[in-house]
One Martini backbone bead per residue (centre of mass of N, CA, C, O) as a GRO file, in nm:
protein
  569
    1UNK     BB    1  11.364  14.903  17.041
    2UNK     BB    2  11.312  15.131  17.255
    3UNK     BB    3  11.006  15.133  17.209
    4UNK     BB    4  10.948  14.842  17.288
    5UNK     BB    5  11.063  14.863  17.577
    6UNK     BB    6  10.865  15.083  17.667
    7UNK     BB    7  10.609  14.919  17.612
    8UNK     BB    8  10.678  14.687  17.810
    9UNK     BB    9  10.701  14.862  18.063
   10UNK     BB   10  10.411  14.971  18.052
   11UNK     BB   11  10.279  14.689  18.059
   12UNK     BB   12  10.387  14.608  18.338
   13UNK     BB   13  10.244  14.833  18.497
   14UNK     BB   14   9.961  14.762  18.404
   15UNK     BB   15   9.957  14.475  18.525
   16UNK     BB   16  10.016  14.540  18.820
   17UNK     BB   17   9.762  14.715  18.862
   18UNK     BB   18   9.557  14.497  18.774
   19UNK     BB   19   9.638  14.281  18.995
   20UNK     BB   20   9.591  14.465  19.246
   21UNK     BB   21   9.286  14.541  19.248
   22UNK     BB   22   9.147  14.282  19.385
   23UNK     BB   23   9.274  14.318  19.661
   24UNK     BB   24   9.114  14.579  19.739
   25UNK     BB   25   8.838  14.455  19.711
   26UNK     BB   26   8.863  14.223  19.922
   27UNK     BB   27   8.944  14.404  20.167
   28UNK     BB   28   8.688  14.574  20.164
   29UNK     BB   29   8.486  14.342  20.209
   30UNK     BB   30   8.618  14.244  20.485
   31UNK     BB   31   8.516  14.531  20.622
   32UNK     BB   32   8.223  14.392  20.575
   33UNK     BB   33   8.068  14.211  20.809
   34UNK     BB   34   7.801  14.388  20.889
   35UNK     BB   35   7.560  14.514  21.057
   36UNK     BB   36   7.739  14.767  21.217
   37UNK     BB   37   8.022  14.627  21.076
   38UNK     BB   38   8.196  14.895  20.943
   39UNK     BB   39   8.501  15.009  20.791
   40UNK     BB   40   8.497  15.300  20.633
   41UNK     BB   41   8.793  15.397  20.623
   42UNK     BB   42   8.909  15.138  20.492
   43UNK     BB   43   8.726  15.126  20.247
   44UNK     BB   44   8.810  15.403  20.137
   45UNK     BB   45   9.108  15.343  20.106
   46UNK     BB   46   9.073  15.104  19.903
   47UNK     BB   47   8.929  15.278  19.692
   48UNK     BB   48   9.167  15.459  19.633
   49UNK     BB   49   9.355  15.233  19.545
   50UNK     BB   50   9.174  15.135  19.317
   51UNK     BB   51   9.170  15.398  19.151
   52UNK     BB   52   9.477  15.407  19.111
   53UNK     BB   53   9.503  15.137  18.964
   54UNK     BB   54   9.312  15.199  18.728
   55UNK     BB   55   9.458  15.453  18.626
   56UNK     BB   56   9.733  15.323  18.578
   57UNK     BB   57   9.636  15.102  18.381
   58UNK     BB   58   9.519  15.297  18.167
   59UNK     BB   59   9.765  15.475  18.098
   60UNK     BB   60   9.975  15.238  18.042
   61UNK     BB   61   9.803  15.093  17.830
   62UNK     BB   62   9.797  15.321  17.628
   63UNK     BB   63  10.106  15.360  17.602
   64UNK     BB   64  10.168  15.075  17.500
   65UNK     BB   65   9.995  15.086  17.243
   66UNK     BB   66  10.124  15.337  17.116
   67UNK     BB   67  10.418  15.225  17.107
   68UNK     BB   68  10.355  14.972  16.942
   69UNK     BB   69  10.249  15.119  16.692
   70UNK     BB   70  10.509  15.274  16.636
   71UNK     BB   71  10.692  15.025  16.603
   72UNK     BB   72  10.532  14.889  16.376
   73UNK     BB   73  10.540  15.125  16.161
   74UNK     BB   74  10.844  15.148  16.148
   75UNK     BB   75  10.895  14.863  16.053
   76UNK     BB   76  10.722  14.877  15.795
   77UNK     BB   77  10.869  15.108  15.669
   78UNK     BB   78  11.137  14.955  15.649
   79UNK     BB   79  11.032  14.720  15.477
   80UNK     BB   80  10.937  14.883  15.233
   81UNK     BB   81  11.210  15.015  15.173
   82UNK     BB   82  11.364  14.750  15.141
   83UNK     BB   83  11.193  14.649  14.902
   84UNK     BB   84  11.258  14.877  14.705
   85UNK     BB   85  11.565  14.836  14.715
   86UNK     BB   86  11.555  14.547  14.615
   87UNK     BB   87  11.424  14.596  14.340
   88UNK     BB   88  11.663  14.784  14.248
   89UNK     BB   89  11.884  14.541  14.301
   90UNK     BB   90  11.768  14.368  14.101
   91UNK     BB   91  11.767  14.186  13.846
   92UNK     BB   92  11.583  14.181  13.565
   93UNK     BB   93  11.523  13.877  13.566
   94UNK     BB   94  11.373  13.879  13.839
   95UNK     BB   95  11.153  14.088  13.770
   96UNK     BB   96  11.033  13.929  13.525
   97UNK     BB   97  10.948  13.679  13.739
   98UNK     BB   98  10.750  13.891  13.868
   99UNK     BB   99  10.461  13.976  13.986
  100UNK     BB  100  10.351  14.289  14.014
  101UNK     BB  101  10.098  14.253  14.186
  102UNK     BB  102  10.232  14.079  14.405
  103UNK     BB  103  10.439  14.290  14.492
  104UNK     BB  104  10.235  14.508  14.579
  105UNK     BB  105  10.103  14.329  14.798
  106UNK     BB  106  10.353  14.314  14.981
  107UNK     BB  107  10.366  14.636  15.028
  108UNK     BB  108  10.070  14.641  15.149
  109UNK     BB  109   9.897  14.409  15.277
  110UNK     BB  110  10.134  14.260  15.415
  111UNK     BB  111  10.238  14.501  15.578
  112UNK     BB  112   9.975  14.544  15.740
  113UNK     BB  113   9.979  14.270  15.881
  114UNK     BB  114  10.243  14.312  16.029
  115UNK     BB  115  10.147  14.548  16.197
  116UNK     BB  116   9.916  14.402  16.344
  117UNK     BB  117  10.092  14.176  16.464
  118UNK     BB  118  10.283  14.357  16.629
  119UNK     BB  119  10.082  14.505  16.804
  120UNK     BB  120   9.951  14.248  16.929
  121UNK     BB  121  10.211  14.112  17.029
  122UNK     BB  122  10.301  14.332  17.230
  123UNK     BB  123  10.033  14.372  17.389
  124UNK     BB  124   9.865  14.099  17.418
  125UNK     BB  125  10.077  13.880  17.461
  126UNK     BB  126  10.247  14.008  17.681
  127UNK     BB  127  10.022  14.102  17.873
  128UNK     BB  128   9.876  13.830  17.902
  129UNK     BB  129  10.116  13.675  18.021
  130UNK     BB  130  10.158  13.856  18.267
  131UNK     BB  131   9.877  13.812  18.388
  132UNK     BB  132   9.894  13.510  18.427
  133UNK     BB  133  10.141  13.507  18.612
  134UNK     BB  134  10.041  13.708  18.827
  135UNK     BB  135   9.771  13.570  18.911
  136UNK     BB  136   9.890  13.294  18.979
  137UNK     BB  137  10.079  13.391  19.203
  138UNK     BB  138   9.855  13.509  19.388
  139UNK     BB  139   9.686  13.248  19.415
  140UNK     BB  140   9.906  13.071  19.545
  141UNK     BB  141   9.930  13.254  19.798
  142UNK     BB  142   9.625  13.235  19.896
  143UNK     BB  143   9.535  12.942  19.738
  144UNK     BB  144   9.601  12.626  19.636
  145UNK     BB  145   9.329  12.496  19.558
  146UNK     BB  146   9.216  12.713  19.364
  147UNK     BB  147   9.473  12.735  19.191
  148UNK     BB  148   9.464  12.442  19.093
  149UNK     BB  149   9.195  12.453  18.941
  150UNK     BB  150   9.288  12.664  18.737
  151UNK     BB  151   9.557  12.521  18.635
  152UNK     BB  152   9.410  12.256  18.525
  153UNK     BB  153   9.195  12.380  18.319
  154UNK     BB  154   9.335  12.600  18.136
  155UNK     BB  155   9.522  12.428  17.936
  156UNK     BB  156   9.285  12.352  17.749
  157UNK     BB  157   9.280  12.628  17.607
  158UNK     BB  158   9.564  12.614  17.485
  159UNK     BB  159   9.531  12.352  17.328
  160UNK     BB  160   9.296  12.439  17.148
  161UNK     BB  161   9.437  12.685  17.022
  162UNK     BB  162   9.684  12.536  16.897
  163UNK     BB  163   9.531  12.340  16.710
  164UNK     BB  164   9.371  12.553  16.551
  165UNK     BB  165   9.612  12.736  16.459
  166UNK     BB  166   9.757  12.528  16.282
  167UNK     BB  167   9.531  12.512  16.063
  168UNK     BB  168   9.506  12.817  16.007
  169UNK     BB  169   9.786  12.872  15.885
  170UNK     BB  170   9.751  12.713  15.624
  171UNK     BB  171   9.513  12.884  15.515
  172UNK     BB  172   9.650  13.163  15.525
  173UNK     BB  173   9.874  13.095  15.324
  174UNK     BB  174   9.688  13.037  15.083
  175UNK     BB  175   9.543  13.307  15.083
  176UNK     BB  176   9.792  13.492  15.032
  177UNK     BB  177   9.874  13.368  14.761
  178UNK     BB  178   9.601  13.430  14.613
  179UNK     BB  179   9.609  13.736  14.652
  180UNK     BB  180   9.860  13.779  14.480
  181UNK     BB  181   9.740  13.661  14.220
  182UNK     BB  182   9.502  13.862  14.201
  183UNK     BB  183   9.679  14.114  14.168
  184UNK     BB  184   9.805  14.022  13.904
  185UNK     BB  185   9.546  14.000  13.740
  186UNK     BB  186   9.452  14.289  13.777
  187UNK     BB  187   9.697  14.435  13.656
  188UNK     BB  188   9.670  14.310  13.374
  189UNK     BB  189   9.374  14.404  13.304
  190UNK     BB  190   9.411  14.707  13.352
  191UNK     BB  191   9.661  14.757  13.162
  192UNK     BB  192   9.489  14.571  12.929
  193UNK     BB  193   9.203  14.690  12.858
  194UNK     BB  194   9.210  14.743  12.554
  195UNK     BB  195   9.274  14.449  12.462
  196UNK     BB  196   9.035  14.314  12.599
  197UNK     BB  197   8.821  14.466  12.431
  198UNK     BB  198   8.921  14.417  12.141
  199UNK     BB  199   8.899  14.077  12.191
  200UNK     BB  200   8.666  13.998  12.382
  201UNK     BB  201   8.804  13.895  12.679
  202UNK     BB  202   8.629  13.944  12.929
  203UNK     BB  203   8.497  13.667  12.996
  204UNK     BB  204   8.770  13.522  13.038
  205UNK     BB  205   8.884  13.714  13.252
  206UNK     BB  206   8.653  13.671  13.455
  207UNK     BB  207   8.694  13.370  13.488
  208UNK     BB  208   8.983  13.381  13.596
  209UNK     BB  209   8.922  13.570  13.832
  210UNK     BB  210   8.702  13.391  13.961
  211UNK     BB  211   8.878  13.149  14.024
  212UNK     BB  212   9.067  13.296  14.222
  213UNK     BB  213   8.844  13.415  14.402
  214UNK     BB  214   8.732  13.139  14.493
  215UNK     BB  215   8.992  13.048  14.634
  216UNK     BB  216   8.989  13.268  14.844
  217UNK     BB  217   8.715  13.198  14.963
  218UNK     BB  218   8.782  12.913  15.047
  219UNK     BB  219   9.032  12.970  15.227
  220UNK     BB  220   8.904  13.201  15.395
  221UNK     BB  221   8.667  13.041  15.514
  222UNK     BB  222   8.836  12.828  15.651
  223UNK     BB  223   9.004  13.021  15.824
  224UNK     BB  224   8.767  13.149  15.974
  225UNK     BB  225   8.642  12.893  16.086
  226UNK     BB  226   8.887  12.798  16.247
  227UNK     BB  227   8.964  13.060  16.406
  228UNK     BB  228   8.671  13.099  16.531
  229UNK     BB  229   8.701  12.856  16.741
  230UNK     BB  230   8.883  12.976  16.956
  231UNK     BB  231   8.701  13.163  17.126
  232UNK     BB  232   8.468  12.969  17.217
  233UNK     BB  233   8.654  12.755  17.341
  234UNK     BB  234   8.790  12.936  17.555
  235UNK     BB  235   8.526  13.046  17.686
  236UNK     BB  236   8.423  12.776  17.785
  237UNK     BB  237   8.666  12.711  17.970
  238UNK     BB  238   8.652  12.975  18.133
  239UNK     BB  239   8.374  12.915  18.253
  240UNK     BB  240   8.465  12.672  18.408
  241UNK     BB  241   8.664  12.818  18.589
  242UNK     BB  242   8.468  13.013  18.726
  243UNK     BB  243   8.280  12.793  18.842
  244UNK     BB  244   8.497  12.640  19.005
  245UNK     BB  245   8.576  12.876  19.188
  246UNK     BB  246   8.301  12.931  19.311
  247UNK     BB  247   8.252  12.647  19.432
  248UNK     BB  248   8.512  12.614  19.595
  249UNK     BB  249   8.490  12.870  19.762
  250UNK     BB  250   8.213  12.808  19.890
  251UNK     BB  251   8.300  12.551  20.027
  252UNK     BB  252   8.534  12.679  20.202
  253UNK     BB  253   8.347  12.868  20.361
  254UNK     BB  254   8.160  12.632  20.475
  255UNK     BB  255   8.459  12.466  20.498
  256UNK     BB  256   8.724  12.595  20.653
  257UNK     BB  257   8.879  12.291  20.734
  258UNK     BB  258   8.915  12.099  20.487
  259UNK     BB  259   9.207  12.262  20.396
  260UNK     BB  260   9.425  12.286  20.600
  261UNK     BB  261   9.707  12.485  20.495
  262UNK     BB  262   9.651  12.587  20.185
  263UNK     BB  263   9.572  12.872  20.219
  264UNK     BB  264   9.457  13.171  20.379
  265UNK     BB  265   9.366  13.320  20.619
  266UNK     BB  266   9.463  13.400  20.931
  267UNK     BB  267   9.265  13.139  21.033
  268UNK     BB  268   9.244  12.935  20.768
  269UNK     BB  269   9.039  13.084  20.595
  270UNK     BB  270   8.779  13.163  20.369
  271UNK     BB  271   8.677  13.451  20.241
  272UNK     BB  272   8.478  13.661  20.071
  273UNK     BB  273   8.699  13.847  19.968
  274UNK     BB  274   8.873  13.617  19.854
  275UNK     BB  275   8.661  13.521  19.649
  276UNK     BB  276   8.655  13.786  19.495
  277UNK     BB  277   8.944  13.775  19.407
  278UNK     BB  278   8.925  13.503  19.254
  279UNK     BB  279   8.708  13.590  19.052
  280UNK     BB  280   8.876  13.814  18.929
  281UNK     BB  281   9.117  13.628  18.854
  282UNK     BB  282   8.961  13.437  18.674
  283UNK     BB  283   8.899  13.656  18.465
  284UNK     BB  284   9.191  13.755  18.422
  285UNK     BB  285   9.310  13.477  18.348
  286UNK     BB  286   9.116  13.416  18.101
  287UNK     BB  287   9.116  13.658  17.904
  288UNK     BB  288   9.406  13.635  17.770
  289UNK     BB  289   9.345  13.378  17.607
  290UNK     BB  290   9.163  13.518  17.407
  291UNK     BB  291   9.363  13.738  17.320
  292UNK     BB  292   9.596  13.555  17.236
  293UNK     BB  293   9.449  13.388  17.023
  294UNK     BB  294   9.374  13.631  16.849
  295UNK     BB  295   9.671  13.726  16.814
  296UNK     BB  296   9.773  13.464  16.684
  297UNK     BB  297   9.609  13.487  16.433
  298UNK     BB  298   9.734  13.757  16.343
  299UNK     BB  299  10.029  13.656  16.361
  300UNK     BB  300  10.003  13.447  16.140
  301UNK     BB  301   9.936  13.641  15.913
  302UNK     BB  302  10.195  13.804  15.956
  303UNK     BB  303  10.391  13.572  15.902
  304UNK     BB  304  10.306  13.511  15.614
  305UNK     BB  305  10.369  13.800  15.511
  306UNK     BB  306  10.665  13.803  15.601
  307UNK     BB  307  10.755  13.571  15.422
  308UNK     BB  308  10.693  13.719  15.155
  309UNK     BB  309  10.884  13.955  15.200
  310UNK     BB  310  11.147  13.786  15.259
  311UNK     BB  311  11.152  13.646  14.986
  312UNK     BB  312  11.233  13.905  14.846
  313UNK     BB  313  11.483  13.994  15.026
  314UNK     BB  314  11.651  13.712  14.959
  315UNK     BB  315  11.724  13.794  14.700
  316UNK     BB  316  11.954  13.834  14.470
  317UNK     BB  317  12.158  14.053  14.374
  318UNK     BB  318  12.331  14.215  14.191
  319UNK     BB  319  12.622  14.202  14.081
  320UNK     BB  320  12.892  14.327  14.175
  321UNK     BB  321  13.062  14.638  14.122
  322UNK     BB  322  13.267  14.860  14.051
  323UNK     BB  323  13.348  15.211  14.125
  324UNK     BB  324  13.416  15.279  13.845
  325UNK     BB  325  13.442  15.568  13.656
  326UNK     BB  326  13.352  15.681  13.361
  327UNK     BB  327  13.482  15.855  13.156
  328UNK     BB  328  13.453  16.058  12.909
  329UNK     BB  329  13.290  15.934  12.661
  330UNK     BB  330  13.325  15.857  12.318
  331UNK     BB  331  13.176  15.566  12.197
  332UNK     BB  332  13.324  15.290  12.196
  333UNK     BB  333  13.180  14.986  12.084
  334UNK     BB  334  13.215  14.634  12.205
  335UNK     BB  335  13.174  14.296  12.082
  336UNK     BB  336  13.346  14.008  12.229
  337UNK     BB  337  13.289  13.692  12.216
  338UNK     BB  338  12.976  13.633  12.264
  339UNK     BB  339  12.803  13.468  12.536
  340UNK     BB  340  12.436  13.396  12.559
  341UNK     BB  341  12.182  13.338  12.819
  342UNK     BB  342  11.891  13.363  12.994
  343UNK     BB  343  11.956  13.055  13.058
  344UNK     BB  344  12.237  12.908  13.184
  345UNK     BB  345  12.125  12.601  13.145
  346UNK     BB  346  12.157  12.613  12.860
  347UNK     BB  347  12.317  12.432  12.620
  348UNK     BB  348  12.243  12.662  12.408
  349UNK     BB  349  12.326  12.958  12.314
  350UNK     BB  350  12.184  13.232  12.180
  351UNK     BB  351  12.469  13.363  12.193
  352UNK     BB  352  12.763  13.306  11.970
  353UNK     BB  353  13.052  13.458  11.898
  354UNK     BB  354  13.008  13.767  11.904
  355UNK     BB  355  13.091  14.047  11.676
  356UNK     BB  356  13.109  14.409  11.749
  357UNK     BB  357  13.135  14.752  11.613
  358UNK     BB  358  13.114  15.095  11.749
  359UNK     BB  359  13.204  15.386  11.652
  360UNK     BB  360  13.272  15.693  11.699
  361UNK     BB  361  12.987  15.867  11.583
  362UNK     BB  362  12.827  15.632  11.487
  363UNK     BB  363  12.571  15.459  11.293
  364UNK     BB  364  12.382  15.185  11.417
  365UNK     BB  365  12.198  14.913  11.271
  366UNK     BB  366  11.937  14.694  11.391
  367UNK     BB  367  11.824  14.402  11.219
  368UNK     BB  368  11.526  14.192  11.220
  369UNK     BB  369  11.358  13.961  11.338
  370UNK     BB  370  11.175  13.857  11.575
  371UNK     BB  371  11.412  13.724  11.806
  372UNK     BB  372  11.725  13.773  11.698
  373UNK     BB  373  11.881  13.997  11.925
  374UNK     BB  374  11.867  14.306  11.948
  375UNK     BB  375  11.773  14.360  12.246
  376UNK     BB  376  11.994  14.191  12.377
  377UNK     BB  377  12.228  14.384  12.312
  378UNK     BB  378  12.114  14.617  12.478
  379UNK     BB  379  12.106  14.469  12.750
  380UNK     BB  380  12.417  14.426  12.757
  381UNK     BB  381  12.501  14.725  12.738
  382UNK     BB  382  12.324  14.799  13.008
  383UNK     BB  383  12.337  14.556  13.219
  384UNK     BB  384  12.075  14.378  13.259
  385UNK     BB  385  12.276  14.175  13.144
  386UNK     BB  386  12.514  13.909  13.150
  387UNK     BB  387  12.764  13.753  13.028
  388UNK     BB  388  12.921  13.443  13.009
  389UNK     BB  389  13.109  13.544  12.768
  390UNK     BB  390  13.326  13.781  12.722
  391UNK     BB  391  13.303  14.135  12.590
  392UNK     BB  392  13.180  14.450  12.690
  393UNK     BB  393  13.270  14.773  12.555
  394UNK     BB  394  13.405  15.106  12.649
  395UNK     BB  395  13.680  15.231  12.540
  396UNK     BB  396  13.813  14.936  12.629
  397UNK     BB  397  13.609  14.896  12.869
  398UNK     BB  398  13.481  14.678  13.065
  399UNK     BB  399  13.175  14.669  13.211
  400UNK     BB  400  13.268  14.508  13.475
  401UNK     BB  401  13.461  14.778  13.552
  402UNK     BB  402  13.190  14.935  13.579
  403UNK     BB  403  12.963  15.123  13.692
  404UNK     BB  404  12.634  15.132  13.639
  405UNK     BB  405  12.581  15.429  13.674
  406UNK     BB  406  12.797  15.529  13.478
  407UNK     BB  407  12.702  15.376  13.231
  408UNK     BB  408  12.394  15.481  13.218
  409UNK     BB  409  12.483  15.791  13.200
  410UNK     BB  410  12.613  15.735  12.897
  411UNK     BB  411  12.309  15.644  12.821
  412UNK     BB  412  12.059  15.689  12.583
  413UNK     BB  413  11.697  15.604  12.589
  414UNK     BB  414  11.453  15.495  12.340
  415UNK     BB  415  11.148  15.352  12.360
  416UNK     BB  416  10.866  15.218  12.241
  417UNK     BB  417  10.774  15.210  12.551
  418UNK     BB  418  10.691  15.465  12.714
  419UNK     BB  419  10.781  15.607  13.039
  420UNK     BB  420  10.559  15.741  13.276
  421UNK     BB  421  10.455  15.967  13.535
  422UNK     BB  422  10.295  16.105  13.789
  423UNK     BB  423  10.329  16.443  13.685
  424UNK     BB  424  10.502  16.671  13.566
  425UNK     BB  425  10.648  16.762  13.279
  426UNK     BB  426  10.908  16.855  13.400
  427UNK     BB  427  10.972  16.593  13.563
  428UNK     BB  428  10.966  16.397  13.318
  429UNK     BB  429  11.207  16.527  13.170
  430UNK     BB  430  11.404  16.564  13.430
  431UNK     BB  431  11.465  16.262  13.485
  432UNK     BB  432  11.752  16.274  13.334
  433UNK     BB  433  11.794  16.581  13.492
  434UNK     BB  434  11.721  16.701  13.797
  435UNK     BB  435  11.910  16.982  13.778
  436UNK     BB  436  11.743  17.113  13.577
  437UNK     BB  437  11.629  17.378  13.417
  438UNK     BB  438  11.374  17.525  13.245
  439UNK     BB  439  11.542  17.602  12.996
  440UNK     BB  440  11.645  17.319  12.927
  441UNK     BB  441  11.371  17.184  12.898
  442UNK     BB  442  11.256  17.361  12.673
  443UNK     BB  443  11.479  17.304  12.467
  444UNK     BB  444  11.426  16.997  12.452
  445UNK     BB  445  11.127  17.017  12.365
  446UNK     BB  446  11.175  17.165  12.099
  447UNK     BB  447  11.352  16.942  11.970
  448UNK     BB  448  11.107  16.723  12.019
  449UNK     BB  449  10.832  16.863  11.934
  450UNK     BB  450  10.659  16.945  12.236
  451UNK     BB  451  10.614  17.246  12.314
  452UNK     BB  452  10.335  17.312  12.194
  453UNK     BB  453  10.174  17.108  12.363
  454UNK     BB  454  10.258  17.213  12.645
  455UNK     BB  455  10.158  17.513  12.605
  456UNK     BB  456   9.847  17.415  12.581
  457UNK     BB  457   9.841  17.368  12.860
  458UNK     BB  458   9.722  17.494  13.144
  459UNK     BB  459  10.033  17.479  13.309
  460UNK     BB  460  10.222  17.360  13.125
  461UNK     BB  461  10.502  17.236  13.281
  462UNK     BB  462  10.307  17.205  13.554
  463UNK     BB  463  10.150  16.982  13.445
  464UNK     BB  464   9.960  16.719  13.547
  465UNK     BB  465  10.005  16.385  13.447
  466UNK     BB  466   9.849  16.111  13.293
  467UNK     BB  467   9.965  15.861  13.113
  468UNK     BB  468   9.676  15.758  12.994
  469UNK     BB  469   9.610  16.060  12.863
  470UNK     BB  470   9.822  15.985  12.649
  471UNK     BB  471   9.972  15.934  12.377
  472UNK     BB  472  10.216  15.754  12.241
  473UNK     BB  473  10.349  15.993  12.092
  474UNK     BB  474  10.372  16.184  12.340
  475UNK     BB  475  10.541  16.002  12.512
  476UNK     BB  476  10.779  15.978  12.308
  477UNK     BB  477  10.851  16.279  12.298
  478UNK     BB  478  10.923  16.301  12.603
  479UNK     BB  479  11.150  16.085  12.593
  480UNK     BB  480  11.320  16.240  12.383
  481UNK     BB  481  11.366  16.493  12.560
  482UNK     BB  482  11.546  16.354  12.766
  483UNK     BB  483  11.786  16.310  12.572
  484UNK     BB  484  11.832  16.604  12.502
  485UNK     BB  485  11.900  16.683  12.794
  486UNK     BB  486  12.142  16.477  12.853
  487UNK     BB  487  12.348  16.414  12.626
  488UNK     BB  488  12.482  16.149  12.555
  489UNK     BB  489  12.732  15.966  12.391
  490UNK     BB  490  12.508  15.738  12.394
  491UNK     BB  491  12.254  15.615  12.166
  492UNK     BB  492  11.929  15.457  12.202
  493UNK     BB  493  11.698  15.331  11.941
  494UNK     BB  494  11.381  15.174  12.008
  495UNK     BB  495  11.155  15.245  11.813
  496UNK     BB  496  11.124  15.578  11.845
  497UNK     BB  497  10.892  15.621  11.585
  498UNK     BB  498  10.643  15.410  11.582
  499UNK     BB  499  10.413  15.622  11.733
  500UNK     BB  500  10.442  15.824  11.483
  501UNK     BB  501  10.363  16.024  11.261
  502UNK     BB  502  10.487  16.111  10.958
  503UNK     BB  503  10.522  16.415  11.008
  504UNK     BB  504  10.661  16.394  11.289
  505UNK     BB  505  10.886  16.205  11.205
  506UNK     BB  506  11.037  16.398  11.017
  507UNK     BB  507  11.106  16.602  11.241
  508UNK     BB  508  11.249  16.398  11.434
  509UNK     BB  509  11.473  16.310  11.240
  510UNK     BB  510  11.606  16.587  11.246
  511UNK     BB  511  11.656  16.593  11.552
  512UNK     BB  512  11.818  16.325  11.565
  513UNK     BB  513  12.041  16.419  11.375
  514UNK     BB  514  12.139  16.637  11.570
  515UNK     BB  515  12.194  16.466  11.836
  516UNK     BB  516  12.371  16.230  11.687
  517UNK     BB  517  12.584  16.418  11.624
  518UNK     BB  518  12.882  16.276  11.741
  519UNK     BB  519  12.720  16.018  11.825
  520UNK     BB  520  12.668  15.717  11.936
  521UNK     BB  521  12.439  15.506  11.742
  522UNK     BB  522  12.170  15.282  11.826
  523UNK     BB  523  11.948  15.106  11.605
  524UNK     BB  524  11.617  14.987  11.639
  525UNK     BB  525  11.456  14.865  11.337
  526UNK     BB  526  11.191  14.854  11.056
  527UNK     BB  527  11.248  15.113  10.909
  528UNK     BB  528  11.407  15.231  10.637
  529UNK     BB  529  11.450  15.545  10.702
  530UNK     BB  530  11.618  15.473  10.980
  531UNK     BB  531  11.876  15.303  10.819
  532UNK     BB  532  12.000  15.399  10.532
  533UNK     BB  533  12.210  15.621  10.687
  534UNK     BB  534  12.385  15.428  10.805
  535UNK     BB  535  12.710  15.321  10.863
  536UNK     BB  536  12.580  15.049  10.996
  537UNK     BB  537  12.440  14.736  10.906
  538UNK     BB  538  12.278  14.485  11.110
  539UNK     BB  539  12.211  14.146  11.053
  540UNK     BB  540  11.981  13.934  11.222
  541UNK     BB  541  11.982  13.573  11.330
  542UNK     BB  542  11.955  13.373  11.588
  543UNK     BB  543  12.193  13.546  11.746
  544UNK     BB  544  12.321  13.642  11.466
  545UNK     BB  545  12.543  13.759  11.226
  546UNK     BB  546  12.480  13.769  10.866
  547UNK     BB  547  12.501  14.087  10.816
  548UNK     BB  548  12.719  14.369  10.698
  549UNK     BB  549  12.669  14.721  10.619
  550UNK     BB  550  12.565  14.912  10.392
  551UNK     BB  551  12.303  14.975  10.202
  552UNK     BB  552  12.441  14.936   9.927
  553UNK     BB  553  12.590  14.673   9.991
  554UNK     BB  554  12.347  14.494  10.076
  555UNK     BB  555  12.168  14.529   9.822
  556UNK     BB  556  12.373  14.355   9.633
  557UNK     BB  557  12.340  14.059   9.771
  558UNK     BB  558  12.060  13.928   9.791
  559UNK     BB  559  11.964  13.872  10.090
  560UNK     BB  560  11.848  13.938  10.392
  561UNK     BB  561  11.817  14.242  10.346
  562UNK     BB  562  11.644  14.232  10.093
  563UNK     BB  563  11.412  14.079  10.226
  564UNK     BB  564  11.349  14.299  10.438
  565UNK     BB  565  11.286  14.527  10.239
  566UNK     BB  566  11.041  14.394  10.111
  567UNK     BB  567  10.882  14.373  10.387
  568UNK     BB  568  10.879  14.695  10.433
  569UNK     BB  569  10.716  14.787  10.166
   0.00000   0.00000   0.00000
């Protein structure tokens, strides 16, 4: 705020100097009466005053613009940071429902538009308004007749700009929405380039992209066409103002007593110098309308972008949770009378009355067909989603009584689709434990059977990796190394070895057996070898537990488990 106030103060000084300049021009002209009748000393004095006014206007105009830019980019920086904080604070359900490309567009293109709108709003709109008020005030003081001519014609410029801007705002809003959609389409096609090529989907993808792109072109062209009318419309009206001032002033010079008492020179007449002042003021008075209307167009685009950013910021955060820190967890996990739906409005819950216990140090395997609810239980355990009724607990403490940070630091998770970021191998592994030293990281990598691969890289653990340059197996091994490094009391393996070859999987299974020893482990798997040694195998179907027991117990039932085993073979 203080930077904005400084910018406005500088703009006010800039305007004062700018408005004062024509006065010095007019008075200097009036000191040139005719041949042999020129007061050179006074003309020179006013020229010095004029130079001072121009210099002051230039310096403070630059300062105002500089400060406005600083204020704008600080604001946008804060907006972007607030947006990232909001994304981190949103529940997973909300993030799942947002197009990632559209969200990125809000943080980049929309934020840039807000910066442009703020800069122009502070400098051009405020400065232009001040110039209009200042010049109009001086004109009224000098001559009411000429001032009235200017004041009567100029509002037509404002009216034209306002009407055109109203239509332009609608088009700009549609354009911004379509640009967000295009970013979403782009993100999907780029991230899924392999699948697009595999299924020869490129022509269809291009057609869909082209359809959205055409919509942007249509709305963008209309927006440009409509907003482009503002400048020529106001320039035309401003030309009329200038012509009217020139003709009226010339008439009053030739007929000095036509409107006696309306405000003129010392003897009641309009002088040539005064006409020069009015012509300068007519240009000064008219120019801000062009600048303001151009700034309004930018401000409208900024307003549309700001609406999109604030629509994100207004979304409800995750439900607040207590600050209670989970003590050193033993790892007893329990699901008690769980009811859950991804959409609370659903009449029938996806999971109803589910009960399950995973005792400390035991290995629990969740199996079942796709969509049976295995991953849902993991989401509930991690509090990515909250149950509608019942309780999920660790060591007898309901998760809703524990801080999410404390809960998630007690659980290590290896997903089927491993996520890495552009950075060093060291940073990617230490993601699970930022304060870990290199010795701990190397030890974890050795246990995950990835040390040999890392050592072969050009800079070893300092090698900067691009996620897309690694195989799925290498990504998964690095994510497994994270869990080895963190060693949490509860470990979740969601198809942790699905993208690894059979030889490496055998070695990883040995390593996993080591790290899960004495730790509560929940395994989501489809492969028989990953579940047959589990202490408890839970078979799920349609959000319910249909069978549970050891491998040998369930094999004898000849039920759901047996059918799944045959499908796995």
